[in-house]
C-alpha positions in Angstrom: 0.0 0.0 0.0 2.9 2.3 0.8 5.9 1.7 -1.5 8.3 4.0 0.3 10.6 2.3 2.8 9.7 3.4 6.4 13.4 4.3 6.9 13.0 7.0 4.2 10.2 8.8 6.1 10.7 11.8 8.4 7.7 11.7 10.7 6.6 15.1 12.0 4.0 16.8 14.3 3.7 20.3 15.6 2.0 21.9 18.6 0.7 25.4 18.3 -0.8 28.1 20.6 -2.2 31.6 20.2 0.5 34.2 19.8 -0.6 35.8 23.0 -2.1 34.5 26.2 -5.5 36.2 25.6 -7.4 38.6 23.4 -6.7 41.4 25.8 -2.9 40.7 25.6 -3.2 40.7 21.8 -4.9 44.1 21.9 -2.4 45.6 24.3 0.8 44.0 23.0 0.2 43.8 19.2 -2.2 46.5 18.2 -1.5 46.2 14.5 -2.2 42.4 14.6 -5.2 43.1 16.8 -6.7 45.3 14.1 -6.4 42.4 11.6 -8.0 40.1 14.1 -11.1 42.4 14.3 -11.1 42.7 10.5 -11.2 38.9 10.1 -13.8 37.9 12.8 -16.3 37.1 10.0 -13.8 34.6 8.6 -13.2 33.0 11.9 -16.9 32.4 12.6 -17.4 31.0 9.1 -14.4 28.7 9.4 -15.3 27.7 13.0 -19.1 27.7 13.1 -18.9 26.6 16.8 -17.6 30.0 17.7 -21.0 31.6 16.9 -22.0 33.5 20.0 -18.6 33.4 21.5 -16.9 36.5 22.8 -13.7 37.8 21.1 -11.7 36.5 24.0 -13.2 33.0 23.7 -12.6 32.9 19.9 -9.0 33.9 20.4 -8.4 31.5 23.3 -10.1 28.5 21.6 -9.2 28.8 17.9 -6.2 31.2 17.2 -3.7 28.4 17.7 -5.0 27.0 14.4 -4.4 30.3 12.4 -0.6 30.8 11.7 -0.9 34.6 11.5 -2.4 34.7 15.0 -0.6 31.7 16.5 2.9 30.3 17.1 4.7 27.0 17.2 5.9 25.9 20.6 7.0 22.4 19.8 8.0 20.3 16.7 8.7 16.6 17.1 10.3 14.5 14.4 11.1 10.8 14.2 13.1 8.5 12.0 13.0 4.7 11.9 16.4 2.9 11.7 16.9 -0.2 9.6 16.6 -2.3 12.8 13.2 -0.8 13.7 14.4 1.7 16.4 12.5 4.9 16.5 14.7 7.9 17.0 13.0 11.1 18.0 14.0 14.7 18.4 11.9 17.7 19.6 12.5 21.4 19.3 10.4 23.2 21.8 10.2 26.1 24.2 9.3 29.8 24.3 11.6 31.0 21.5 9.8 30.2 18.3 12.5 31.6 16.0 15.0 29.3 17.7 12.7 26.3 17.3 12.1 27.0 13.6 15.8 27.7 12.9 16.8 24.3 14.4 14.0 22.6 12.5 15.1 24.3 9.2 18.7 23.1 9.8 17.4 19.6 10.2 15.4 19.9 6.9 18.6 21.0 5.2 20.5 18.0 6.5 17.8 15.5 5.2 17.3 17.3 1.9 19.1 14.6 -0.1 16.3 13.4 -2.2 15.9 10.3 0.0 13.3 11.4 2.5 9.6 12.1 2.5 7.7 14.0 5.2 4.9 12.0 6.9 2.3 13.5 9.2 -1.5 13.7 9.8 -3.2 16.5 7.9 0.3 17.7 7.2 -0.5 19.2 3.7 -3.3 21.4 5.0 -1.9 22.3 8.4 1.7 21.5 9.5 3.5 22.4 6.3 1.8 25.7 5.5 1.9 26.6 9.2 5.6 25.9 9.5 6.4 27.9 6.3 4.3 30.9 7.3 5.8 31.0 10.8 9.3 30.7 9.3 8.8 33.6 7.0 7.2 35.7 9.8 10.3 35.0 11.9 12.6 36.0 9.0 13.7 32.5 8.1 13.9 31.2 4.5 12.2 27.8 4.5 14.5 24.9 3.3 13.8 23.6 -0.2 13.0 20.3 1.5 9.5 21.7 2.0 7.0 21.9 -0.9 6.6 25.3 -2.4 3.5 27.1 -3.7 4.2 25.8 -7.2 5.2 22.3 -6.3 3.0 20.0 -8.4 0.9 17.4 -6.5 2.8 14.5 -7.9 6.1 16.1 -7.0 5.3 16.5 -3.3 7.5 14.2 -1.2 4.8 14.0 1.5 2.7 11.2 2.9 -0.4 12.6 4.6 -2.1 10.0 6.7 -5.4 11.9 6.7 -5.4 12.1 2.9 -4.4 8.5 2.7 -7.3 7.4 5.0 -9.8 9.4 3.0 -9.0 7.5 -0.2 -10.1 10.4 -2.4 -13.4 10.9 -0.5 -13.2 14.5 0.7 -16.2 14.1 3.0 -14.8 11.1 4.8 -13.9 11.4 8.4 -10.2 10.8 9.1 -9.2 12.1 12.5 -6.0 10.6 14.0 -7.8 9.4 17.0 -10.4 7.6 14.9 -7.7 5.9 12.9 -6.1 4.7 16.0 -9.4 3.3 17.3 -10.2 1.3 14.2 -6.6 0.1 13.7 -6.1 -1.1 17.3 -3.5 1.5 18.1 -3.3 3.3 21.5 -4.3 6.9 21.0 -2.0 9.7 21.7 -5.0 11.9 22.7 -5.0 10.9 26.3 -3.4 12.5 29.3 -3.3 15.9 30.9 -2.2 17.6 27.7 -4.1 17.0 24.4 -4.7 19.1 21.3 -7.5 21.3 22.6 -5.6 22.0 25.8 -2.2 23.0 24.4 -2.9 26.8 24.6 -4.0 26.6 28.2 -1.2 24.2 29.1 1.4 26.6 27.6 0.1 30.0 28.7 -1.6 29.2 32.0 0.0 26.0 33.3 3.5 26.3 31.8 3.5 22.6 30.9 6.0 22.8 28.0 7.6 19.5 28.9 4.2 17.8 28.9 3.4 19.4 25.5 6.6 18.0 24.1 5.7 14.5 25.5 2.3 14.8 23.8 3.8 15.9 20.5 6.2 12.9 20.6 3.3 10.5 21.3 1.8 11.8 18.1 4.8 10.9 16.0 5.0 7.5 17.7 1.4 6.9 16.6 2.2 8.0 13.0 5.0 5.4 12.9 2.6 2.7 14.2 0.0 3.6 11.6 2.5 3.4 8.7 3.9 0.1 10.1 0.3 -1.3 10.3 -0.4 -0.3 6.6 2.9 -1.7 5.4 2.2 -5.1 7.0 -0.8 -5.6 4.8 -0.4 -8.4 2.3 
């Protein structure tokens, strides 16, 4: 089902939060960006219908981690599988987003040999564009290892497990947790820190180590999913 050797995959996952602790902090600390936030509230409510009736503070707190212009990356975890099946992980995390992305970009340059493909869940629609936008915002030129705006679909060296599980059906459900459930894999979405709690865990509880551990569980799950699919005969 997947013809690429698992040792040629760079598994990746990112954790993101709002760029400020709260809407009030955005307004006070980044007035120019705050103006753009106000200008785009209609877009937010259309993209996230569940925010209808929420206050501006609730919209920012609950959803801005998903918008790269109003969010930031606090952790990136990557993993490679060695020929003997060992999973080697590395995480870049902390409060300095530029440092995180610079270290990640250096890794991308090292693996930009033509051998590796990126692998992640919803990576084409979320992780890759988020990483590239945040790199540019931080004054970093993204490595050519990452797909560009004009990279043709058949030239993208990316395996997206969400896209894979949809099998061309755009209306199909394909959450990572659901895939784990039906494939008999322990979900990474358990514990004190999960996706919808990352903003709070970072800004309120200062649980950066736990965020890193959660991010690494996600790449572990990705490896297990690919192994499961490659075992099919």
